[in-house]
C-alpha positions, -999 to 999 in steps of 0.1 A, spaced: -129 699 -619 -140 733 -604 -123 765 -608 -111 781 -576 -126 814 -583 -160 821 -570 -171 839 -602 -166 806 -622 -190 777 -614 -191 743 -628 -207 711 -617 -223 677 -630 -259 669 -628 -269 634 -623 -292 612 -646 -325 599 -635 -324 560 -636 -349 559 -664 -324 577 -686 -291 560 -676 -287 541 -706 -290 572 -725 -271 599 -710 -240 595 -687 -245 630 -672 -252 666 -677 -225 693 -670 -232 731 -664 -203 760 -664 -210 795 -660 -182 823 -661 -191 856 -642 -155 866 -640 -138 894 -658 -116 871 -678 -121 843 -702 -116 809 -686 -99 785 -709 -100 746 -706 -90 714 -724 -117 687 -725 -102 651 -724 -117 625 -751 -148 607 -737 -158 588 -771 -193 604 -764 -212 627 -785 -219 661 -766 -248 684 -772 -238 718 -759 -265 746 -751 -251 781 -749 -266 811 -729 -255 843 -726 -219 853 -741 -211 829 -770 -185 804 -757 -160 790 -782 -139 759 -790 -110 751 -813 -111 720 -838 -84 698 -844 -71 721 -872 -70 750 -847 -102 766 -863 -121 787 -836 -158 781 -836 -183 799 -815 -214 781 -801 -243 803 -808 -271 785 -794 -265 748 -796 -241 724 -812 -233 688 -815 -197 674 -814 -184 639 -814 -177 612 -806 -150 632 -789 -118 610 -797 -93 636 -791 -89 665 -766 -99 699 -776 -96 735 -761 -125 756 -753 -131 789 -735 -160 806 -718 -158 843 -720 -174 866 -693 -209 862 -692 -209 826 -709 -229 799 -697 -233 764 -709 -253 731 -704 -240 699 -720 -257 668 -726 -233 637 -728 -249 609 -748 -241 573 -737 -229 544 -760 -255 541 -787 -278 567 -775 -268 593 -803 -279 568 -829 -313 561 -810 -319 599 -812 -306 609 -845 -308 576 -866 -284 575 -896 -273 611 -892 -236 614 -893 -213 640 -877 -179 644 -894 -151 637 -867 -139 669 -851 -164 689 -871 -192 705 -848 -228 708 -863 -259 724 -854 -284 696 -843 -314 711 -864 -292 703 -894 -295 667 -887 -334 664 -878 -345 693 -902 -374 701 -882 -361 731 -861 -371 715 -827 -336 724 -812 -343 761 -818 -376 758 -803 -360 739 -774 -332 765 -769 -359 793 -767 -378 773 -740 -345 766 -721 -333 802 -722 -365 812 -702 -354 792 -674 -324 800 -650 -321 769 -630 -297 742 -645 -317 714 -628 -350 727 -643 -334 728 -676 -322 694 -674 -358 682 -664 -371 699 -696 -346 683 -716 -355 648 -704 -392 656 -713 -381 666 -747 -361 636 -754 -385 611 -748 -403 611 -780 -371 613 -801 -358 579 -785 -361 549 -807 -363 513 -796 -328 500 -789 -313 477 -814 -309 442 -797 -272 437 -808 -263 471 -797 -279 469 -763 -259 435 -758 -226 452 -767 -231 483 -746 -240 459 -716 -210 435 -721 -190 432 -691 -168 401 -693 -132 415 -695 -120 380 -703 -141 376 -736 -139 394 -769 -173 413 -770 -176 412 -807 -168 376 -809 -191 366 -779 -221 386 -792 -217 373 -829 -219 337 -815 -247 343 -792 -266 357 -823 -256 334 -850 -240 363 -869 -205 368 -883 -179 388 -865 -179 412 -895 -215 419 -892 -213 424 -857 -183 449 -861 -204 469 -886 -234 471 -861 -211 484 -834 -195 510 -856 -229 521 -871 -247 524 -836 -216 537 -815 -197 557 -838 -165 539 -834 -151 505 -834 -144 483 -806 -106 484 -812 -107 522 -811 -126 520 -776 -102 496 -762 -73 517 -769 -91 547 -756 -101 526 -725 -62 518 -719 -53 555 -722 -81 565 -697 -72 540 -673 -35 556 -672 -53 589 -667 -71 576 -637 -39 564 -622 -21 598 -627 -51 615 -613 -50 593 -581 -13 599 -576 -13 637 -581 -42 638 -554 -17 621 -530 18 625 -522 31 593 -539 58 595 -566 49 585 -601 61 550 -611 58 550 -648 68 515 -653 40 504 -627 16 524 -650 29 507 -681 24 473 -667 -9 480 -651 -24 495 -683 -10 470 -706 14 490 -724 45 474 -741 69 502 -730 70 539 -721 72 551 -759 37 535 -765 23 551 -733 37 585 -746 25 578 -780 -11 573 -767 -11 606 -748 2 624 -778 -26 607 -798 -54 617 -775 -44 648 -757 -11 661 -778 6 663 -744 32 638 -729 22 620 -695 44 644 -676 30 675 -693 -4 662 -686 4 661 -648 18 697 -649 -17 710 -668 -41 690 -649 -60 721 -632 -68 734 -667 -81 701 -681 -117 691 -677 -125 653 -676 -158 648 -689 -161 612 -676 -152 614 -636 
């Protein structure tokens, strides 16, 4: 979503084919207006690395604690929406890790949910401070992305076989945990643990999120047309039991009812589409 004022810019940058299993996309936003631009970021179940250039942007944790992004910060997996702001002169570039890519990059390092951390606190070698200094010398977002990609190569460990199969599982008629477990002569419990370890969330959590996000997609399509919202059609298509379950999921993920989400769409950033 792009702000209508010319002084605020935001856009996505596509990922080269060689990195498509690692990053979903890169995102740039810059505020050259005289006012702070405030947004809500929808949950994506991705870990996000934020680079800040210029005036420090800020975000609010689930406990409403305000945190400034000095140079770079990790947050995720983003399981619930959060609010953030770009003051005048702020500029950010975000790296969106895909599936098990965070584990491949940082190994067993853990991020407490909803608690942003500095990436150098996880790797302990100061490489991200050096990377930020290099990126800060470059004005082009696309060139910054190219340097990020080159930087990433040595840090990416080989992919776990089970994690790769789980990430690539596409048969909607089968349980991915059960199918992958059988195919590798493992117990479902061991496969569940591998999933949680490499992805940062369980398959059950992801299923709930995907159901919610399908509803978000339908609402976005409706709001872009002149169609009237048929809530019962959305409930049926997304597999909800009833309207109360739909509302409960919206409250859980973004702390808004579905109707309130429609009213505030222009101030909400969708990190996936």
